[in-house]
N, C-alpha and C positions, 0 to 999 in steps of 0.2 A: 447655344453662348458658349466661345473659343475659350481656349484655357487661356488667353492673355488677359481677357475680358474679367472671365470669373478670379482669379488671383491679382486683381485690380478691385473687386467689391467690397466693401466692409459692412460689418453687419452692427444695426444699433437695437440696443433693446432699454424699453423706458416702460414705466408704469404708471397708468391714468386707471380713473375709476369708468368701474363696469358704463355707467349711464353716460360718459362722457365720449366714450367710445362707441358705444350705440346710437349716439344723435349724430356724431360725426362721419362717422360708416353711412348715416341715413343719406348724410348731406352730400358725400363722397359719391354716392351711387346715383344718387341726381346730375350730378355731374358728370358721370361716365367716368370715373376713375375708382382706382383704391387706394386704400391707406397708406402702400409706401409707396405709388405714385404721388398723394397729395403731401406726406411729410417730404420727400425730394424734391417737390415746387419750393417748399417751405424752406428748405435748405439753401437752393439754389439763390432762390430769392434772397437768401440774407448776405453768401456769400457775395453777389453779385451788385447790392446796393451798399455791403460791409456793415449792413444796420438789420436791426428787425423789420419782418415784411407788416408791422403793425407799429402804433404808437402807442406804449405802456401807458396805465396813468392809475395814479390811486385817488380819484375820483370817487365819490360817493356813489352808489346804484343810483340813488336821485337825480344826481348831475347828470348821470350818464342817457339816465331816462327821458332827465329833461331836454339834452341836445337831440338825443333824438326824434322827440316829438317835434321838436323844432325845425331839424331837418325833414322832417316829414308830410311839416306842415298838419299837425295832428293839436289835437289840448283845446283848451279857450284862446280866444282871439279877444281882443279889447282893442277896439277904435283910439282910445284918448289914454294917458296916465291918470283922468279922473276916474275913468272903470274902472281900471286896474285895481287903484287903492281901493275904492269902494268895495271889491268882488274879495279883497284880503284885508278889512278893515283899519285899512291905513290912515 
């Protein structure tokens, strides 16, 4: 690393819980990148888009899981609204 490059670098330090760090490290290992590369990707994407690279929400975990199941085409399926109502006692 050249002197010019070294002086242009900045160090960021932050805290997270051990379980999150371990799980993220496992994902990054599968992707073939390290934590530093992943965090730099996050920062560069944020700067490029001038926004977070994900959509933060305050939805309940039930709603988030329901949307995940719907997107993955998992869970129960109903052919009619009558079937749906019968299943949920409406």
